[in-house]
C-alpha positions as CSV (number, residue, x, y, z in Angstrom):
1,M,149.4,228.1,146.2
2,T,146.3,227.0,144.4
3,M,144.4,223.8,144.6
4,G,146.2,221.0,142.8
5,E,149.6,222.7,142.7
6,L,151.5,219.8,144.4
7,L,149.9,216.9,142.5
8,R,148.4,216.7,139.1
9,I,145.4,214.4,139.5
10,Q,143.8,212.5,136.6
11,P,141.0,212.1,135.8
12,S,139.1,214.9,137.4
13,E,136.0,212.7,137.8
14,L,135.8,209.0,138.8
15,K,133.7,207.2,136.3
16,F,132.6,203.7,137.2
17,P,130.9,201.3,134.7
18,F,127.7,200.4,136.5
19,E,126.2,196.9,136.5
20,V,123.9,195.5,139.2
21,R,125.6,192.9,141.5
22,K,129.0,193.4,140.0
23,Q,132.1,195.2,141.2
24,S,133.6,198.0,139.1
25,S,137.0,199.7,139.1
26,C,138.6,202.8,137.8
27,A,142.1,204.2,137.8
28,M,143.5,207.4,139.2
29,Q,147.0,208.8,138.6
30,L,148.9,211.2,140.9
31,A,151.8,213.1,139.4
32,N,154.2,215.1,141.6
33,K,154.8,218.5,139.9
34,T,157.5,219.6,142.4
35,D,161.0,218.8,143.4
36,Q,159.9,217.8,146.9
37,Y,158.6,214.7,148.5
38,V,154.8,214.8,148.6
39,A,152.6,212.6,150.8
40,F,149.0,212.0,149.9
41,K,145.9,210.6,151.5
42,V,142.6,209.6,149.7
43,K,139.3,210.0,151.6
44,T,135.7,209.3,150.5
45,T,132.3,210.2,151.9
46,N,131.2,206.5,151.6
47,P,134.2,204.4,152.8
48,K,132.0,201.2,153.1
49,R,131.3,201.2,149.3
50,Y,134.8,201.8,148.0
51,C,138.2,200.2,148.3
52,V,141.2,202.5,147.5
53,R,144.7,200.9,146.9
54,P,146.9,202.6,148.0
55,N,144.9,205.1,150.0
56,V,148.1,206.8,151.4
57,G,151.6,207.1,150.1
58,V,154.6,209.3,149.1
59,V,155.2,210.5,145.6
60,L,158.8,211.2,144.8
61,P,159.8,214.4,142.9
62,Y,158.5,214.5,139.4
63,S,157.2,210.9,139.7
64,M,153.8,209.3,139.5
65,C,151.7,207.0,141.6
66,N,148.8,204.9,140.2
67,I,145.8,204.3,142.4
68,T,142.9,201.8,141.8
69,V,139.5,202.5,143.2
70,T,137.1,199.6,143.4
71,M,133.3,200.1,143.9
72,Q,131.4,197.3,145.7
73,A,128.5,195.7,143.9
74,H,125.1,197.4,144.1
75,K,121.9,195.3,144.7
76,E,119.8,197.7,142.7
77,V,120.1,200.6,140.2
78,P,120.2,204.1,141.8
79,A,117.5,206.5,140.9
80,D,118.4,208.3,137.6
81,M,121.8,206.7,137.8
82,Q,123.0,209.6,140.0
83,C,125.6,209.3,142.7
84,R,126.4,211.7,145.5
85,D,129.6,210.1,146.7
86,K,132.8,212.2,146.5
87,F,136.5,211.7,147.0
88,L,139.1,214.0,148.5
89,V,142.8,213.8,147.8
90,Q,144.9,215.6,150.4
91,S,148.6,216.2,149.7
92,V,151.4,217.9,151.7
93,I,155.2,218.4,151.3
94,V,157.2,216.1,153.6
95,P,160.9,215.8,154.5
96,Y,163.2,214.0,152.1
97,G,163.5,210.3,152.7
98,T,159.9,210.0,154.0
99,T,158.4,206.6,153.3
100,N,154.8,205.2,153.3
101,K,155.4,203.9,156.9
102,D,156.1,207.3,158.1
103,I,152.8,208.8,157.1
104,S,150.4,209.8,159.9
105,Q,147.2,211.7,160.2
106,E,149.0,214.6,161.8
107,M,150.8,215.3,158.5
108,F,147.5,216.5,157.0
109,N,146.3,218.6,159.9
110,R,146.1,222.3,159.1
111,E,148.2,223.8,161.9
112,N,150.9,226.5,162.2
113,E,149.9,227.8,158.8
114,K,151.0,224.5,157.1
115,F,149.7,224.2,153.6
116,V,147.6,221.1,152.8
117,D,146.5,220.9,149.2
118,E,143.1,219.4,148.6
119,F,141.4,218.1,145.4
120,K,137.8,217.0,145.2
121,L,136.5,214.4,142.8
122,R,132.9,213.4,142.2
123,V,131.7,209.9,141.3
124,I,129.8,209.3,138.0
125,Y,128.0,206.0,137.0
126,I,128.1,205.1,133.4
127,P,126.1,202.2,131.8
128,A,128.2,199.1,131.4
129,N,128.6,198.0,127.7
130,P,126.7,194.8,127.2
131,P,128.2,192.2,124.9
132,S,126.9,192.5,121.3
133,P,124.6,189.6,120.5
134,V,126.0,187.4,117.8
135,P,123.2,186.6,115.3
136,E,122.7,182.9,114.6
137,E,123.4,182.0,111.0
138,E,120.3,181.1,109.2
139,E,120.2,177.7,107.5
140,E,120.4,178.0,103.8
141,E,117.5,176.6,101.8
142,E,118.2,173.7,99.5
143,G,119.1,174.9,96.1
144,S,119.7,178.4,97.1
145,S,123.1,180.2,96.8
146,P,124.9,181.5,99.9
147,G,124.2,185.1,99.1
148,T,120.4,184.6,98.6
149,S,119.3,185.8,102.0
150,S,121.5,188.8,102.1
151,A,120.4,189.8,98.6
152,L,116.8,189.6,99.5
153,E,117.4,191.7,102.6
154,E,119.2,194.3,100.6
155,I,116.3,194.5,98.1
156,K,113.7,194.8,100.9
157,K,115.8,197.6,102.6
158,S,116.2,199.6,99.4
159,S,114.1,202.6,98.6
160,L,112.3,200.8,95.7
161,S,108.5,200.7,95.7
162,E,106.7,197.3,96.1
163,P,106.0,196.8,92.4
164,E,109.7,197.6,91.6
165,Q,110.8,195.2,94.3
166,S,108.6,192.5,92.9
167,A,110.0,193.1,89.4
168,V,113.6,192.9,90.8
169,L,112.8,189.7,92.7
170,K,111.3,188.1,89.6
171,L,114.4,189.0,87.5
172,K,116.6,187.5,90.2
173,D,114.6,184.3,90.2
174,E,114.9,184.0,86.4
175,K,118.7,184.7,86.7
176,D,119.0,181.9,89.3
177,F,117.1,179.5,87.1
178,V,119.3,180.3,84.1
179,N,122.4,179.7,86.2
180,I,121.1,176.3,87.3
181,Q,120.3,175.3,83.7
182,N,123.7,176.5,82.6
183,D,125.4,174.3,85.3
184,K,123.4,171.3,84.1
185,L,124.4,171.8,80.5
186,I,128.1,172.0,81.5
187,E,127.8,168.7,83.3
188,E,126.1,167.1,80.3
189,L,128.9,168.4,78.0
190,E,131.6,167.0,80.2
191,S,129.8,163.6,80.3
192,M,129.5,163.6,76.5
193,R,133.2,164.4,76.1
194,K,134.2,161.5,78.4
195,Q,131.9,159.1,76.4
196,T,133.3,160.4,73.1
197,G,136.8,159.9,74.3
198,Q,136.0,156.2,75.2
199,A,134.4,155.6,71.8
200,R,137.5,156.9,70.0
201,I,139.7,154.6,72.0
202,G,137.4,151.6,71.1
203,S,137.6,152.5,67.4
204,I,141.4,152.7,67.4
205,F,141.6,149.3,69.2
206,V,139.4,147.7,66.5
207,L,141.5,149.2,63.7
208,L,144.7,147.9,65.4
209,V,143.2,144.4,65.7
210,G,142.1,144.4,62.1
211,L,145.5,145.5,60.9
212,V,147.2,142.7,62.8
213,L,144.8,140.1,61.4
214,G,145.4,141.4,57.9
215,I,149.2,141.1,58.3
216,L,148.8,137.5,59.7
217,I,146.5,136.5,56.8
218,G,148.8,137.9,54.2
219,Y,151.7,136.1,55.8
220,F,150.0,132.7,55.7
221,L,148.8,133.2,52.1
222,R,152.4,133.6,51.0
223,I,153.4,130.2,52.4
224,E,153.8,127.6,49.7
225,V,151.6,124.4,50.0
226,P,153.5,121.2,49.2
227,T,152.1,119.1,46.4
228,L,151.4,115.3,46.6
229,Q,153.7,113.1,44.6
């Protein structure tokens, strides 16, 4: 038998996100590749620094067991972010019906030509991903459009020369001025339309009053005036 024949162990290296004064964890999975009961035991060269749950157990035939390895917080960053700690996973075939309570150290002793499979894993520190800073929104200048800042940044980041950038900025200012004047003209036109509409209503009202008065005057003129005897 070759190393790792009883259990398939993933990953082959234990990678811990490293951050000073913070615990870090990683997962390990043991898969039984046989039709036998397989007992395992996890050891480390630095037991005070790591917590393994579970560190012993039985994996049923063609089943899997998930293990969590927790690294205690460091007070300072190691030199060159290198770690010399290692882990060893020992596995051995045990009788059917064996439970976690039945596991003992004697099961993993090499005696009477008993096969004990061993798999070594090294520890690697990886930089923890810091949260991406959220840029604060810049306050918009009075009279400027929402896309002004981004447009200026795009122009400055472009491959145009300084004279070309100045010309583009000047054209942009003129365009903004024309847009502002256009908005003012539209407001004035709307105001004139409203005023024109009111004037038309007043003219119609005057015409109606004049028509009614004309009818009344004509009515009274047709009345006969009695003569004196």
